[in-house]
N, C-alpha and C positions, 0 to 999 in steps of 0.2 A: 338282802344277804349283804354281809360285807364283803368285798374282793377279796378273793385269796393273794394272801401275803401280804394285802395294803397294811399298811401300819397307821392307828388313827393318831392326831394328835387334836391339842385343844387349837379352837377356832382362836386366830388372832385377835377377833372383835372381843374375845373373852378375855377375863382375869379370873385364875382361881386363887383364893388367898384364904387363911384361917382369920375370922372375924371371933373376934372374944367378946364381942356384946354379944354377940349370937350363939356363943360355944359352938360355933360350927364353920364345915367349910363354906364358902359361898362361890359364884360365880359374877364378877361385875361387868357390866356390858354399858354402853352409854346412856341408856333409858332405864336402867334398874341393876336389879341384884336377884341371884336365885339361889335360895339359901338350899342347900346338898345335902339329904340324908347319908349314914354312914357307908352305906354301900355305893351310893353314887360317887360319892368324895373318892372313896378307894379306886374305884374303878379309873376317874378320870384323872386321878394322880398319876395313872400308869400310861396313860396316853402320852407320851411323850416324843411318840413319832419315830422311836427304836425300836419298839416291840409291834410283834402282828397281835391279832387276837389271840393265837395262842401262848403266845407270851407272857398276853397280861392275865390270860388263865390260870397259865402254871404258876405265875408270880404269886396272885391271889391265893390257889391252893394249898402252896407252901405257906403263905403268910399266915392263913387261919385254917390251916391242918382241915381242909378240905377237901370233898372232889364232887364231880359233877357241876360245878361252875359253869360251865361253856354256854349251855342253853340262856342261862340269866343273865349272863354278863352281856353274849350277842344281841339278845333283847333290848340291855338297856342300851347298849350302842349305836343301833338300830334308832330307838328315840332319843338318844343325842345327837346323832346324825340328823333325824328332823329336824329339830330344834335347830339344828346349825350351832351346837356348842362344840362338834368335835369335825374335822377334816377329815379324809384318807388320802396317803403318800401313795 
């Protein structure tokens, strides 16, 4: 579980960028690259260290006219933390 009130941000070991050749967002790191699907990219783009998980969920729900995304966002952020793509402030 993510710490209450903590704010996720991209681990400084990774850089996220749009890859024209891949037509997708990718995470670059010294040993390689991770191609992100659209959902993962949208979540990680909001991991700026300013928003907590609820802020990210609210922004995604507004941007995509959706509701009930909290469980999916939390599950993804758990995976992203295990992969060390994000750290929590």
